[in-house]
Residue, then its C-alpha position, 0 to 999 in steps of 0.5 A: m316346222n309344222a305346227a299342230p293345227a288349233p283344236r276344232s271348235n264348233h262353239s261360240p267364236r273366239p273373242t276379238s281383242l276388241a272385247r277387252l276395251t274399256p267402255a271409253a275406249a270402246r265408244a271412242v272406237l265406235l265413233v271412229f268407225v262410224l265417221a270412217l263409214l260415213g267418209g268412205v261413202a262420202v268419197s265413193v259418191s263424190s268427185l274423189a272416186s276412182g276406178f275403171a269398173d264402170v268405164t268403157r274402154d276404146r282399146p283391148g286392155d291387159v287381159q287381151l294383152y296376156r291372152a295374145e301373149v299366151d297364143r303366141i307362146a302356145d304357138g311356139q314362140g318365146y315369152y319375151a319375144a311374144a311380150a315385146a311384139e305384143l306390147v309394141e303392137r298395141g302401143y304400151p309403154t315399154r321403157s320401164v321394166f315395170n311395164w313388163r310382166t314377169p313370164l309366169p303365168m303366161w308361159l305356164i299357160g301357153r305351155l299346157p296342152d290346152p289354155a283352158l287348163g290354166k282357167a281350170l287350175l286357177a278355179g281349182l285354186a280358188g276352190l281350194l281356198i274356199a274349202a280350206g278357208f271355211a275350215w280355218m274360219e270355223r275354227e277361229a270364228g265358228t260356222g256361221q262366220a265361216l259360211l259368210a267367208a265362204l259366200a263372199l269368197t265365191g265373189v273371188l271364184l267368180l273372177t277365176v272363171v269369167g272370160d279370160l281373166f285367168v291370164m291376169p298375174v295378179l289374180w293368180s297372186g292374190v289366190l296364192i296369198a290368201l292360200s298362204v294366210v290360211a295355211f298358216g292359220l291351219g298350222r300348215q306352215r311349210l304349205g303357207l311359206a310356199a303358197g306366198i313365194a309362189a305368189l311372189f313369182f306370179r306377181e312382184l307386188a306379193a313382195l309386200y305380203c312376203v316382207v310382212c310375214w318376214l317381219l312378223d316371224l322375225s319378231e315371234r323368233r320363228w327362225r325356220l320360217v324367217a330363213g324360208w322367206t329370205l331364201g325365197m326372196i333372194a331366189y326371186a331377186i335373182f329371177y327378176a334380175v334375169h328377167m330385167s336382163q331379158v327386157g334390156t335387150l328388147v327396149d331401145t331409146a325410142a320406147r315410150a315411157h308412161d306420161e305419169g309416174w306410180l306415185q299418185l296419192g290417190g288416197a281413199g278414193f283409190v284404195i276403195s276402188t281396189a276394194q271392189m275387186n270382188a264379182y258381187l261388188l263390181v256390179l253394185p254401187q262403189w259405196l257399198s265397197a266403202v262400207c265393206l272395206v271399213l267393216a273389214l278393217l274392223g274385223a281385221a283389227g280386232w283378230n288377235s290370232p297368229a294367222g288373223k295378225r298376219l291377215a291384218w298387217t297384210l291388209a294394212a300394208y297393202l292399203a297404205t301402199f295403195a293409198a300413195v302408189g297406183q294409177p286409177f287404171n291399176q284398180y285391179w291391183g285390189c285382186l291381191y287382198a281382195p280374198l283376205l277382206c272376204f275373211a276380214l268381212a266375216r270377222s267384223v260380225a264378232a268384232v262389231g259384237d264385242l265392240l258394242k258390248a264393251s262400250g256399255w251401250w249394248h247392256d244399257a239398251r237391253t236393260s232399257v228394253g227389260h224395263a220398258d217390258r216390265v212397265v208395260a206388263g204392270r210389274 
């Protein structure tokens, strides 16, 4: 089941699929790319912008909620009793099961001798992601792009060690999804499968990644992986059914529901806000997140290796979903794919270069410069 890893190469980066475009097609893609950049920047500085990164809250948020649940569990209380008490006390809507997180990682952290060990464990996973991601990117794209990806990933690592953010299930799930993609890139298919299923158990939103992988492996007739994803998702369905039954015993008819549904059609504004979930981008103007997102999409679009395609389709699935689903305060959902953006952003260096070369403009510009040099030199 474990495929042999691709041979390591320290030579020039592997060409992207954009290098094979005709000049006309490459110029059309460049035009769309520039328009997307301008459109993303325009949205992020307009009234269409979304996000809660710079909003001062008038009450404690989800991080404080989850940390309070962890403390109750550490004191010996069960997860569902702790969650019910904290949700009601803090005025959260509890009628829908989707407002109740599944037990992981709060139960896991609460059962540790010290909750700080949970932060250390998550930070360790993020550190492993940076190291393994560098090895994968060096094989895929060379040392320069591997270093760029590792640098961008440190923004994800910072989120795992700041305050009590480590109690957020979505942060664990995002790191595990990225570890899964990297493991597939390094030829560690069993590890990739295990990390992907683990991401699902930490947060149900990882189901989108699992479905993408199931479809890709089905299309490539990787039957053992298809079976693994199928069994993993069935196991999670059983786990979630038990979760729903537990929640059902704690919700009464007087429970409050959300004022609005999850289908918000937030479009580009909400999508750009989710792309901001990196420690560096969170402290910078949002239009820079829009630029990074468009560059990353170009990098992903040209990534033609098996693991690169897995990453690209995962990004596409999450961005398309978040364009329709999610309320503004759900900006943190971007943690699910933020690590993947780091790899795609690094890969955009080769994508832009290949696109310029394929368009013929790069060659024409170099020829013009050479001609001008000869004229000035009198040759």
